[in-house]
N, C-alpha and C positions, 0 to 999 in steps of 0.2 A: 341768451347764449349759455351753453354748458360751461361751467367754470373748470371742469376737468378735461384734460386732453384725451383725444380718442386713442385707441390702441395703435393706430397708424402713426399718430404724433409721438406717442411714447416709443414706438419702435425706431422712429427717426432720431429721437433723443438718444436712445441707447447706441445707435450706430455712429454717433458723433465721436470724434477722437478723444474727447474728455470723458467718455462713458465710464472709465475706471473710477471716476469720482462723482458718481451721480449724486445730486443733492438729496438730502433726506426727504424733501417734499415730493420729489419724483418717485422715490422708492415707496413712500407712503401711499401715493396715488396708484402706483403700478401693482402693488401687492394684492389688493382686493380684486382688481380686474383680472389678474392672472389666476387667482383662486377661482373666480367665476368661470373663466375660460377652461381651466382644468376640469371643473365640475361638468361643464357642457360637453367637453371631449369625452369624459367618462360615460356620460349619459348616452352619447351617440355610439360609443363603443358597445355599451350594454344592449342598446336597441339592435345594432347590427349583429351582435352575437346571437341574440334571441331569434332574430329573423333567419339567420343561417341555420339554426337548430330546427326551425319549423320548415324551412325550404329543403333541407337535406332529404327527408323522407319523400317529399313531393318529387324531387329530382330522381330519386331512386325508383319511384313508381313509374315515372315517365320513361325512364331507361328500360325498365322491364316491359312496359307496353310497346315500346319501339322494337324490342327484341321479339316480342310475340308477332308483331306486324311484318317482320322480315321473312 
């Protein structure tokens, strides 16, 4: 069994009324996971941005083609 809580478990811990005083252990566990999550989010953002740059010209070409077909 994984000794570290999942992100769902950590979220539940944060939502509890005593969250203002999270134990240092919880903060120690949470920090690297949040850093990994932030890195993944940035990677997804970069991929989506690159895809939109590549799809833009394709969209424009299709729009021109449709104009020619009308």
